C-alpha positions in Angstrom: -26.6 115.3 -20.0 -27.1 111.5 -20.0 -26.0 109.6 -16.8 -25.6 106.3 -18.7 -22.2 104.8 -17.7 -22.3 101.9 -20.2 -24.6 99.7 -22.2 -24.2 96.0 -21.4 -26.1 93.2 -23.3 -28.9 95.6 -24.2 -29.2 97.1 -20.7 -28.2 100.7 -20.0 -26.3 101.0 -16.7 -26.8 104.4 -15.0 -25.3 106.1 -12.0 -28.4 105.1 -9.9 -27.7 101.4 -10.7 -24.1 101.7 -9.4 -25.4 103.3 -6.2 -27.8 100.4 -5.8 -25.0 97.8 -6.3 -22.8 99.5 -3.8 -25.5 99.5 -1.2 -26.4 95.9 -1.9 -22.7 94.9 -1.4 -22.5 96.9 1.8 -25.7 95.5 3.2 -24.6 91.8 2.5 -20.9 91.6 3.2 -21.0 87.8 3.5 -22.6 87.0 0.2 -20.6 85.5 -2.7 -20.4 87.1 -6.1 -22.8 84.5 -7.4 -25.3 85.2 -4.6 -25.0 88.9 -5.2 -25.6 88.6 -8.9 -28.8 86.5 -8.2 -30.2 89.3 -6.0 -29.4 91.9 -8.6 -31.2 89.8 -11.3 -34.2 89.5 -9.0 -34.3 93.2 -8.2 -33.9 94.2 -11.9 -36.2 91.5 -13.2 -33.3 90.5 -15.4 -34.3 87.2 -16.9 -33.9 85.0 -19.9 -36.9 84.4 -22.3 -37.4 81.0 -20.5 -37.7 82.8 -17.1 -34.2 81.8 -15.8 -32.1 84.5 -14.1 -29.4 86.1 -16.4 -27.0 85.2 -13.6 -23.9 84.7 -15.7 -24.4 87.9 -17.7 -25.0 89.8 -14.5 -21.7 88.5 -12.9 -19.9 89.6 -16.1 -21.4 93.1 -15.7 -20.5 93.4 -12.0 -16.9 92.2 -12.8 -16.6 94.9 -15.5 -17.8 97.6 -13.0 -15.5 96.2 -10.4 -12.5 96.4 -12.7 -13.4 100.0 -13.8 -13.6 101.1 -10.2 -17.3 101.8 -10.0 -18.0 99.1 -7.3 -15.8 96.8 -5.1 -16.8 93.1 -5.2 -15.9 90.7 -2.4 -13.0 88.5 -3.0 -13.8 85.2 -4.9 -14.6 82.4 -2.5 -13.0 79.8 -4.8 -10.7 79.6 -7.8 -12.8 79.8 -11.0 -12.1 77.3 -13.7 -11.7 78.8 -17.1 -14.3 76.9 -19.1 -13.2 78.4 -22.4 -9.8 76.8 -22.0 -11.1 73.6 -20.5 -13.5 73.0 -23.4 -11.1 73.7 -26.2 -10.0 70.1 -26.2 -12.3 67.8 -28.2 -12.2 64.1 -27.5 -12.0 61.5 -30.3 -14.9 59.2 -29.3 -15.1 56.9 -32.3 -13.0 55.7 -35.3 -15.1 56.5 -38.3 -15.7 54.4 -41.4 -14.8 56.7 -44.3 -15.9 54.3 -47.1 -17.7 56.4 -49.8 -21.4 56.9 -49.4 -22.8 57.5 -52.9 -26.1 57.2 -54.7 -29.4 58.9 -54.6 -31.2 60.5 -51.7 -33.7 57.6 -51.8 -30.9 55.0 -51.7 -29.7 56.3 -48.3 -32.8 55.0 -46.7 -34.4 56.7 -43.7 -32.3 59.5 -42.2 -32.3 60.0 -38.5 -31.9 63.6 -37.2 -30.7 63.5 -33.6 -30.8 66.6 -31.4 -27.6 66.1 -29.4 -27.5 69.2 -27.3 -26.6 67.9 -23.8 -27.3 64.4 -25.1 -25.6 61.3 -26.4 -23.8 62.1 -29.7 -22.6 65.6 -28.6 -19.0 64.5 -28.4 -19.2 62.9 -31.9 -20.7 66.1 -33.2 -17.7 68.0 -31.9 -15.3 65.4 -33.3 -16.8 65.6 -36.8 -16.5 69.4 -36.9 -13.0 69.4 -35.5 -11.8 67.0 -38.1 -13.8 67.9 -41.2 -15.1 71.4 -41.1 -12.8 74.2 -42.4 -13.7 76.4 -39.4 -13.2 73.5 -36.9 -15.2 73.2 -33.7 -15.8 76.0 -31.2 -17.9 75.3 -28.1 -21.0 77.5 -28.5 -22.2 80.0 -25.8 -25.7 81.2 -25.3 -28.7 79.5 -26.8 -27.8 76.8 -29.3 -28.8 73.5 -30.9 -26.7 70.7 -32.3 -28.1 68.2 -34.9 -26.4 64.9 -35.9 -27.7 63.2 -39.0 -27.3 59.4 -39.5 -28.0 57.0 -42.3 -28.4 53.7 -40.6 -25.6 53.7 -38.0 -23.3 56.0 -40.0 -23.1 59.8 -39.5 -23.5 61.7 -42.8 -23.9 65.3 -41.6 -24.1 67.7 -38.7 -25.6 71.1 -38.3 -25.1 73.7 -35.5 -27.4 76.7 -34.7 -26.8 79.5 -32.3 -27.8 83.0 -31.2 -27.9 85.6 -33.9 -25.2 88.2 -34.2 -26.1 91.5 -32.6 -25.5 93.9 -35.5 -26.1 93.1 -39.1 -26.9 95.9 -41.6 -28.0 93.3 -44.2 -30.5 91.9 -41.7 -31.8 95.4 -40.8 -32.5 96.0 -44.5 -34.3 92.7 -44.9 -36.4 93.2 -41.8 -37.1 96.8 -42.9 -36.2 98.4 -39.6 -33.1 99.5 -37.6 -31.8 97.0 -35.1 -33.1 99.1 -32.2 -36.7 98.2 -33.4 -36.2 94.5 -32.9 -33.1 93.9 -30.7 -35.5 92.9 -27.8 -36.6 90.0 -30.0 -33.2 89.0 -31.3 -33.6 85.6 -29.6 -36.3 84.9 -32.2 -33.5 84.5 -34.8 -31.3 81.4 -35.1 -28.0 81.5 -36.9 -26.6 78.5 -38.8 -23.1 78.4 -37.2 -21.9 75.2 -38.8 -23.0 72.9 -41.6 -21.0 69.8 -42.5 -21.7 67.1 -45.0 -19.0 64.6 -44.4 -16.4 64.5 -47.2 -17.0 60.9 -48.2 -20.7 61.5 -48.6 -21.6 62.3 -52.2 -25.4 62.3 -52.5 -27.1 64.9 -54.7 -29.7 67.1 -53.0 -28.8 65.8 -49.5 -27.7 69.2 -48.2 -30.9 71.1 -49.3 -33.1 68.2 -48.1 -31.6 68.4 -44.6 -31.9 72.2 -44.5 -35.6 71.9 -45.3 -36.2 69.2 -42.7 -34.4 71.1 -39.9 -36.3 74.3 -40.8 -39.6 72.4 -40.2 -38.6 71.4 -36.7 -36.2 73.9 -35.3 -38.7 76.3 -33.8 -40.4 73.5 -31.9 -37.0 72.2 -30.7 -36.0 75.7 -29.6 -39.3 76.2 -27.8 -38.9 72.9 -25.9 -35.3 73.8 -24.7 -35.4 77.5 -24.2 -39.1 78.4 -23.8 -39.6 80.5 -27.0 -39.8 79.9 -30.7 -37.6 81.2 -33.5 -39.2 83.0 -36.5 -36.2 83.6 -38.8 -33.1 81.6 -39.8 -29.9 83.1 -41.2 -26.5 82.0 -42.4 -23.4 83.3 -44.0 -21.8 81.6 -47.0 -18.1 82.1 -47.7 -18.1 83.0 -51.4 -14.5 81.9 -51.9 -15.4 78.4 -50.9 -19.1 77.9 -51.7 -21.9 79.0 -54.0 -24.8 78.7 -51.6 -26.4 76.1 -53.9 -28.0 74.1 -51.1 -29.5 77.2 -49.5 -31.0 78.3 -52.8 -32.4 74.8 -53.4 -34.0 74.9 -50.0 -35.8 78.2 -50.8 -33.6 80.4 -48.7 -33.1 84.1 -49.9 -29.8 85.8 -50.5 -30.1 89.3 -49.1 -26.6 90.6 -50.0 -22.9 90.4 -49.4 -20.7 91.5 -46.6 -18.1 94.2 -47.2 -15.2 92.0 -46.1 -14.9 93.5 -42.6 -16.0 90.8 -40.2 -17.2 91.4 -36.6 -13.7 90.3 -35.3 -11.6 92.2 -37.8 -9.1 94.6 -36.3 -6.9 97.4 -37.6 -8.5 97.4 -41.0 -8.0 93.6 -41.6 -10.3 92.1 -44.1 -12.0 88.8 -44.3 -13.4 86.9 -47.3 -16.7 88.2 -48.8 -19.7 86.4 -47.4 -23.3 86.2 -48.7 -26.1 86.4 -46.2 -28.9 83.9 -46.6 -32.2 84.0 -44.7 -35.2 81.8 -44.3 -38.4 83.2 -42.6 -40.4 80.7 -40.6 -43.8 82.0 -41.5 -45.2 85.1 -43.2 -45.6 87.1 -39.9 -42.0 86.9 -38.9 -41.5 90.7 -39.3 -44.5 91.4 -37.1 -43.1 89.0 -34.5 -39.7 90.7 -34.5 -41.1 94.2 -34.5 -43.8 93.7 -31.8 -43.4 95.9 -28.7 
């Protein structure tokens, strides 16, 4: 009979792990929860692909075990600020010129693609999505990149990328293997979380042009920030709103449609049908994902 108590972020937690945690807490009664989680990460060699400790994930695991009665953590040393609530507010940083931008792609002149993750322009990125994207702005968690695109000094588009969803049957079929075969390399996949062409920008082929340009640089940008490349891009297109034209024009592949039950659906609730589009970054992407 298996002694697995739970599976957390791809790690199986067994009875022996709980015994270890209890002994660690007993041996170091003066350590904070943060310090304890750092020691656990070191003992378990629990690190991110860039070598940093998975400290926050470990604290979440320990808190879950604490709440379920498996371990008893020391009392928090200070009140924790709820960042999810604090970051819901998006500042208005600039009043935008909404005069129409029309013409050809060539007439726009040079387009500047700015990587604004933890950089100047990040607040404007959030403001644009809040005001003009039908899904609004949600502060990303985990690995992510934010691109702001300008024509001259005027923003024309922005594009967000994040960590790939954990479970997608459509992806499994495209990769040709069950998720268990490549979940250890899931960080090699980037998910297009947001794509916005500002509503007053009406320039044919702009959307597919930007997709192609981002695809040529995103793996290098990911490597510089997180210490590893990405080998596959993916996105979902709401079929009630869009036809996926720009993805098709940028040589992405449509691999199927969702069944209308999103990852956050509850009690049988359905969502709109979405098409899944993918773009491999190289012919060996399957070998990279399926490598041991």
